[in-house]
N, C-alpha and C positions, 0 to 999 in steps of 0.2 A: 478284892474289889474295892475296899475302902479307900485305897490310894487313888484310884481313878475318880471316885466321887469327890475326894478332897481336892484334887487337881481341877476338876470341872467347876467347883464352887469357889475357887481362889482366883486371884488376878492372874492374867496370862503373863508368863515369864518371857524374857527376851528369846529364849530357845524356841518357845511355841510360836512367837511372832515370826521368827526367821523361817521355821518350818512351813507355816501357813503362807508366807510371802513367796517361797520357792514354788509352792503348788499354784499360787495365783498367777505367777509368770508363765508357768507351764500351760495353764488353761488359756491364758492370753494368746499364746502361740497357736493353740488349737483353733481359736477363733480366726486368726489370720489364715491358717492353712485351709480351713473349710471354706471360708468366704472367697478365697482366691479364684475359685472356678467361676463364681458369679461375676466377679469383676473382669475376668479374662474372656467371658462368654461373648460380648459384642465383637471384640477384636478377632477372637478365634473363629467365630461363625462367619465373619466377613472374609477371613483369610482362607478358610477351608470350604466355604459354602455350605456350612452345616445347616440342615433342615431343623425346624422347631422340635419335631419328635425326638430326633437324635440328641439335640441340645438338652431336652428334658432328661434323657437318660444320663448324659454326662453330668448334669447338675445333681442328679439323684445318686450317682455312683458312690460318692463319699458317704452319703446317708446310709446306703445299704451296708457299706463297710462298717460304719459306726454302729449299726444295729447288730451286725454279727459280732463285732468286738465287745459290745455291751453284754450280749447274751452269753457268748461262749468264752470270752477272755476275762472279763471283769470278775466273775465268780472265782477265778483262780486266786484272786487276792485274798480270799477267805482261807486259802490253803498255804500259799507261799509268802503272803504278806503284801501290804500296800506298796512298800518302797520298790521292791524288785519288779513288780508289774508296771509301776509308773515309769521306771527307768527303761525297761524293755520296750514299752509302748512308744516312748519318745524316740528310740532308735528306729522303730518301724516307720514312724511319721517322717523322720528326716530322710529315710530311704525313698519313701513314696513321693515326697515332694521333689527330691532331686531327679528321680526317674520321670516324673510328670513333665519336667522342663525339657526332657530329651524325646518326648513322644512325637511321632511323625504322622500319626493318623488318629482318628476317633477311637478305634478299638484299643490301641495301645494306651491312650490317655485314660480311657474308661477303666482299664485294668489297674493302672497306677493310682487313679483316684480311689478305687476300691481298697487298695493297699493302704493308702493314707488314712482313709476312713476307718479301717480296721484298727490302726494304732490309736486314733482319736477316740474311738468307741471304747477300747480297752482302758484308756486313761481317764476319760471324763467322769464316769460314775465312781471309779476308784478314788480319784482325787476329791470328789464330793464327800465321800466317806472319810477320807483322811483329814480333810479340813474340819468336818463336823466333830471328829474325835479329838483333835488338838485344840479346838475352840472351847472357851469357858461357857458355862451355862448362860451367864449374863450377856455374852456377846455372840452367841452362836448364830442367832437369826441375822444379826447385822453382818457378821463375817461371811455367812453364806450368801447374803445379798451382794457383798463386795466380790466374792468368788464368782458368782454368776455374771457380774459385770466384766470379768476378765474376757469372756468370749466376745461380747460386742466391742470391747476395747480393741481386741486383736483384729476383729473384722473392720473396725473403723480405721485403724492404722493401715490395714490392707487397702482400704478405699483411698486414703490420703496418698499412699505411695504408688498405687496402681496406675493412675493417669500418667505421671511423669516416667515411670519405669516402662510401661507399655508403649508410650509414644516414642521413647528413645531407643528401646532395645527389643520391643515385641512382647507378646503375652508370656513367653517362656521365662522372661526375667523375673516375673512375679513368683513363679513356682521355685525358681532357683534361690531367690532371696529367702523364701520360707524354708527351704531345705537347709541352707547355711545356718539360719537362726535356730532351727530345731536341733541341728547337730551340736551347736554350742550349748543349748539348754540341756541336752543329754549329758554333757560333761558336768555341768553345774549340779544337776539332779544327782548324779552319781556321787558327787563330793558332799553335798549339803542336805539332801533329803533323808530324814531319819525314818525308822520303822514306826508304825503305830503302836502306842502303848496298849490300847484296847485290844489289838490283835494279839500281841505277845501275851497278855494276861488271859485272854479268852481261849486262845488256841494252844498256848504253851508249847511251842516247837522246841527242838533240841537247842540248849544253850539260852533259853528264854530268860532265865533269872539274871544271868550276866548282862544280857542286852538291856533288860529293864533297868537294872541298877546303873548302867552307864548313862542311860537317858535321864534317870532321876538325878544323877550327879550333875548333869548339865543344866538341870532345872533347879539346882541348889536344894535338893531334897534328900533325906536320909535313905540309905539302901534298905532293901527288904532282905530278910533272912531266908524267906521261902515264898513261893507263889501260892495263892489260895487254892485249896483243893476244889476241883470242879464237881458239881453234882453229876451222878451217873448219867442222867438223862441228857445233860449238856454235853458230856463226853461222847455220846453215841449219836446224837441227832446232827443232821446236816443242815446247811443253809437252805437248800431247796425244800426240805421237809418242813422247815419252820415257816416259810413264806406262804405255804398252802395249808397250814394247820389251823383248825378252828376258826375263830372270828378273824384271825389275821388274813385268811384267804379272801374274805370280802374286802378288806382294806387294800389288799394287793390288787384286786381287780379294779377297784375304784382309782387307785393310783395309775394303773396301766391305761385304763380308758381315758381318764382325765388328762394325763400327760400326753397320750397319743393324739388326742383331739387338738390340744394346744400346739404341739410341735408341727402337726400337719399344716395348720394355718400359718404358723411362724415361718416354716421353711418355704411355703409357697411364696409369701411376701419377700422373704430374704433372698431367695434364689432368682425369682422372676421379675421383681420390681425394676432392677437396672435395665433389663432387656425390654420390658414393657414401656418404660418411660423413654428409652432410646428410640424405640419404634414409633411411639406417639409423637415425639418432638422432632425426630429426625436428627438428633444430636447425641452421639455416643457418649460424650463427656457428661452430658446432663443426666444420663442414666446412672453412671458411676456416682455422681454427686448425690443423687436421690438415695441410692443404696447406702452411701456413707452417712447421710442424714438419718436414715432409719436406724443404723447401728449406733449412731451418736445418741439417738433417743433411747436405745437399749441401755446404754451406759447410765444415762440419767435415771431411767426406770429402776435399775438395780440399786443405785445409791439412794433413791427415794424409798425403795423397799427397805434397804438397810437402816435408814434413819427411823422409819416408822416402826420397824420391828423391835426397837428398843422399848416402845410403849405399847404396841398392839400385838395381838397374837398373829402368828404367821398365816394360819389357815384363814382368818378373816381377811387379811390383806390379799391373800391369793384369790379368794372368791371375788372381791371387789375388782381386782386387776382383770380377771377373766371376763366378767360382765362388761366392764368398760372397754375391753379390747373388741368384743363383739360389736359394740356401738361404733368404735373407731373404724372397723372394716367397712361397715355400711357407709359411714361418712366419707371414706376414701373413694368408694364407688360413686357417691353423689358428686364429689368435687373433682373427679379424675380428669375431666376435659380441661380444667383450668390448671395447667401444669405448675405454676408457682404455689398455688394453694395446695395442690396434691403433694408437693414436696414438703410443705409444712406439716400436712397431715401424716406424712410418712414418719415424722419425728414422734407423733403421738402413738402411732402403731408400734414403733420400737419401744417406747416407754412402757406401754401396757403389756405387750406380749412378753418382753424380757423380764419384767417384774413378775409375771406369771411363772416363768421358768425358775426364777429365783425362789418363788414361793414353794414350788414343788421340791426343789433341792433342800429347802429349810424344813418342810413338813415330813418328807419321806424317811429320813434317818430315825426319827422318833417312833416309827411304826415297827422297827425290827431291833433285835439284840445285836451285840457286836459280832457274834459268830455268823450271823446271816445278813449283816448290813450291806456288804459289797454285793452279795448275790441279789438281795431284794432291790437295791437301787439300780444295779446293773441291768436286771431284767426289766425294771420299769423304763429305764432309758432305752434299752434295746427294743422292747415292744413298741415304744413310742417312735423310735427311728424306723422300724419296719413299716408302720402306718405312714410315717412322714415321707417315706420313699415314694409312695403313690402320688403324693401331692404334686411335685414338679412334673412328673410324667403325665399325670392326668391333665394338668394345665397345658402341657404341650399339645395333647390331643384336642383339648377344648379350643385352643387358639387356632390350631390347624383346621378345626371344624367350623370356624367362623364366630366363635363366642366373643363378645365384647369384654375387654378387661374389667370394666366396672361391674358387670354381672358376675364375674368370677369372684370378685371381692365380696359381693353380697352372699354368694354361696358359702364362703369360708367363715362367715359370721356364725353359721349354724353349729359347727363343731366346737366353737368357743363357748357357746351357751351350754352345750352338752358337757363340756369340761367343768364349767361352773357348777352344774348339777351334781357331778361326781364328787367335787370337793365338799359340797354341802352334805352329801351322804356320808363321806369319810369323817367329817367333823362330828356328825351325830354319833357315829360308831365309837369314836375316840372319847366323846363325852360320856357315853354309857359305860365304857370301860373304866374311866376315872371315877365315876359314881360308884361302880361296883367295888373298886379297890378301897374306897373310903368307907363303905359299909361293911367290908369283910372283917376288920378288927372289932367292930361293934358286935357283929354276929357271933364271933368266936368268944367274946367276953360274956 
């Protein structure tokens, strides 16, 4: 285990930077693929005459797939490794996007969006773990912030290309473009994405020593003669057992509830804002531009978080982002009727909510060991996705029932405040653990 500690405390090598960069591009494509449905929604609903309730299900389909992928597929990374799960998930995403372009009715599209979400869900938490394990201690918070920016960057690119693509070729072209890019990224990942050193050392699969030494050679480090012997308890315990053991169980639940509340609010705004603005303004293009601005704000938020994480603790930044996001949702409801001001406020929504997601990605890996990290983070994201599925569907019913959009934005400020409370409770628990570890050597002396 000493080699891992030494790597984490040293400057990042070119090999580490390349590995993290490949993962960042993969998550960027995830953002494009998931956001494609939101940008295609106005054109698709006009072409097919899709009702708001059905549109809500279509917008939630990829979220449901992401939840299932995070809960049931991501934990496989703690068994077969981070690399192969990421590569396989990319193949599923490419297939789902390509088939979405060929859908001829709502049911077919819903199934193919589920498939796409399944691949994204399997990849997203797994890549979060991968990036945190290859980042140095000094740069982990900042790199996770940049990693989290990949999703809104991809979504923003989707918004930029959506309008000309849809205008020229129809909404199907947006899904086809995502499928082609995902297939290309599958090949790149297969060639350049390495296995996680933390996984190889912690799990020690067959041939692990040789794989570890090949990676160490590419990092200009001396080879190991043997892998460290694992404690018996580590050899027999599983990832699921760890995330529900002792005080870790409380932290797990705080992560689940806090993240779920955040992404419910995030995906409501991310999926419905283009449609809501289009309906309010009577201009389809204006809705797409507002969604693009919100995702642009998300990019800014991640980079702000990344910069601040060099100096401040990630959990404190996370709490501040969540509290600020609650206020921003209320503000959006207040200024909603003034479309230009609402578009500007959408940028603020993107900054704060996506900074919050970056915060959870930065805080969560430190709660679990390497043997349970993919399971713990995968379940956090999966449970969050399950809750977030309800948001777009609920909004479809609320709008169909006559609710004003501004009132819905007021409503979603409540879960953001609940998320901030969970982060505060998690921080207290982690501080108590740190204090106990500091007192332990003194007590034994």
